[in-house]
N, C-alpha and C positions, 0 to 999 in steps of 0.2 A: 578412421575417425569415430570417436565414441559419441553416442547419442546422449545429450544432456538429460538429466533426471527431470521428470515432470514435477511441478510445484505441488506441495502438499500443504494444506491450510494450517497444519500443526507445525510446519517448519518456520513460519514467519514470526518475527518479533511481535507484530501486531496481529490481533485476532479479529474475525468478523464482529462488528458491533462496537469495537473500540473507538473512542473519540480522541482526536488528536488536535494539537495546535501547531501550526507552522510557526516556528520561532521568529523568522525574519518578517513575514507579512502579518502575523497575528491571526490569520484565518483559521477557522475551525472545520474539521473534516471527520467523516465517519468511514471506517473501513467496511467495505462490502464483502470482499473475499480476495484470496490470493489466486492468481490465474497464471497462464503461460502466454507469452508472445508467440504467435503462430510461426513466424519466420525463423525464430532462434530458439524457441522453447524456454527462453529466459523467464524466470519467475517474476511476476509483476503484481502489484496491488491495484485493485479497482477500488476507488474511494469516491465519496460524495461530498461536495461542498455543502456545509450546513447553512451557508448564507444564500447561495444562488441555486442550490440543488442540481448543479451540473455534475456530471460524472467524469472522473479522470482516471488515467492509468499511468503508473510510475514504476520503473524497475525496482525490484525488491532491494537491491544493494543501495540504490539512490534513496529510497524511502527510509532506509534504516541507517543513514549516514549521520544522524544527529540533528537534522533540520526539523524534525517533528518530535514533539513530546506528547506522551500519553497524558490525558487529563481524566480526572475522576468525574463521575456523573454529578 
């Protein structure tokens, strides 16, 4: 079994500091960094809600599936 590659912040569609809008909910978020899920080493984004300031983690593939759009400052 091959070991999955570790996430590299340059590999993601979104970069630290990017601001996003969730298309369905309209919520606004800021990317903190690209990390790895410990159990699977799957790349995942750590991001912050700009409304509640809660932090969230979402798999990279799910985050980049078109549900979020990059917004300008």
